[in-house]
C-alpha positions as CSV (number, residue, x, y, z in Angstrom):
1,M,-0.2,0.0,0.4
2,D,1.4,3.7,-0.6
3,V,1.3,5.5,2.0
4,L,2.3,8.5,0.1
5,H,3.4,9.3,-2.8
6,P,4.0,12.4,-5.3
7,R,2.0,12.8,-8.5
8,L,3.0,15.5,-11.0
9,L,1.0,17.2,-13.3
10,V,2.3,17.5,-16.6
11,S,1.9,19.4,-19.7
12,A,4.6,18.4,-21.4
13,F,3.8,14.7,-21.0
14,A,5.7,12.9,-23.5
15,E,8.9,14.9,-22.7
16,C,8.6,14.4,-18.7
17,F,8.0,10.7,-19.5
18,A,11.1,10.0,-21.4
19,F,12.9,12.0,-18.4
20,Y,11.7,9.7,-15.4
21,D,11.7,6.6,-17.3
22,A,15.2,7.0,-18.3
23,V,16.3,8.5,-14.6
24,L,14.7,6.5,-12.4
25,P,15.2,2.8,-13.0
26,E,18.9,3.9,-13.7
27,V,19.0,6.2,-10.2
28,L,16.7,4.5,-7.7
29,G,15.5,0.9,-9.3
30,A,12.3,1.6,-10.1
31,N,10.1,0.3,-12.6
32,L,7.2,1.7,-14.8
33,V,4.0,-0.1,-13.1
34,K,1.4,1.8,-15.7
35,G,1.5,3.5,-18.5
36,G,3.3,4.8,-21.1
37,P,4.6,8.1,-23.3
38,D,1.4,8.6,-24.7
39,G,-0.1,9.3,-21.3
40,P,-2.0,10.4,-19.7
41,Y,-1.3,8.9,-16.7
42,A,2.1,6.4,-15.6
43,H,3.6,5.3,-12.3
44,W,7.1,3.8,-11.0
45,D,7.6,1.8,-8.0
46,V,10.4,0.6,-6.2
47,G,9.6,-3.2,-4.9
48,S,5.5,-2.6,-3.6
49,Q,6.4,1.2,-3.0
50,G,4.7,4.2,-5.4
51,V,7.6,6.3,-5.7
52,L,6.1,9.0,-8.7
53,S,2.7,9.0,-10.8
54,M,2.6,11.7,-13.2
55,L,-0.6,12.7,-15.0
56,D,-1.3,15.0,-18.0
57,R,-2.0,18.6,-16.2
58,G,-5.1,18.7,-18.7
59,A,-7.0,15.7,-17.7
60,M,-7.2,16.7,-14.2
61,A,-8.5,19.6,-14.9
62,E,-11.0,18.2,-16.4
63,V,-11.7,16.2,-13.3
64,A,-11.0,19.2,-11.0
65,D,-12.8,21.8,-13.2
66,T,-10.0,24.2,-13.7
67,G,-9.6,24.0,-17.3
68,A,-10.4,27.6,-18.0
69,L,-7.8,28.4,-15.5
70,P,-4.5,29.9,-17.0
71,V,-2.3,26.4,-17.8
72,D,0.9,28.8,-16.8
73,A,1.2,30.8,-13.0
74,A,3.5,33.8,-13.5
75,A,6.6,33.0,-12.6
76,E,7.2,32.1,-8.8
77,Q,9.1,30.7,-6.3
78,D,9.1,27.0,-6.1
79,R,6.5,25.2,-4.2
80,V,7.3,22.0,-4.1
81,M,10.5,19.6,-5.0
82,L,11.1,15.8,-5.7
83,V,13.9,15.0,-2.6
84,S,15.2,11.5,-3.5
85,R,18.4,9.9,-1.3
86,V,21.1,8.0,-3.3
87,P,24.3,6.2,-3.0
88,D,26.0,8.2,-5.3
89,V,25.2,12.5,-6.0
90,D,27.6,12.8,-8.9
91,R,26.1,9.7,-11.4
92,A,22.2,11.0,-10.5
93,Y,23.0,14.4,-11.3
94,A,24.9,13.2,-14.8
95,V,22.1,10.8,-15.4
96,C,19.3,13.4,-15.3
97,L,21.7,15.7,-17.7
98,A,22.4,12.9,-19.8
99,H,18.4,12.9,-20.2
100,G,17.4,16.2,-20.8
101,G,17.2,17.2,-17.6
102,R,19.1,21.2,-16.6
103,S,21.2,21.6,-14.1
104,V,20.2,23.9,-11.3
105,T,23.3,23.4,-8.5
106,E,26.4,21.0,-9.4
107,P,27.0,18.3,-7.0
108,A,28.7,19.7,-3.8
109,D,29.3,18.9,0.2
110,R,26.3,20.8,2.5
111,P,28.1,21.1,5.7
112,G,25.7,23.0,7.2
113,W,22.6,20.4,6.0
114,G,24.8,17.3,7.0
115,L,24.8,15.6,3.1
116,R,25.5,16.0,-0.6
117,A,23.5,17.6,-2.7
118,A,22.8,18.4,-6.1
119,H,19.7,20.1,-8.0
120,V,18.0,20.1,-11.4
121,R,14.8,20.1,-13.3
122,D,13.2,18.1,-15.2
123,P,11.4,18.8,-18.6
124,E,8.5,20.5,-17.2
125,G,10.9,22.5,-14.5
126,N,9.9,20.8,-11.5
127,L,13.2,21.0,-9.3
128,V,14.8,17.5,-8.2
129,E,17.4,16.9,-5.5
130,F,19.1,14.2,-5.0
131,Q,21.2,13.5,-1.5
132,S,23.1,11.6,0.4
133,Y,24.5,11.2,4.0
């Protein structure tokens, strides 16, 4: 049973699917359980636990009756970040960049945080942190 896992609502479904379908298995050992690049839904698990699910933003807008609202909000600070503990931050960062991720911060030791971390953005612009400690 998945107690809690993130679900990304994305407009660029095919691009985000390609990114996560390449990164999640290689970096976290996740398996695609359902869905494909044509959407509107996909999800990946590690073992029996949900790691990430993704849904086309337009499909959710129909359900939530928000289709009349603007798709892109004005630029603002991030509200959500996906964080994953990995054995090798440098490798996770490199895998993301190789599959279309954009660098935010290169891998670095963060003594004040007590860990090593790197940050990337997925093709939709979602912030992702990889950390090891």
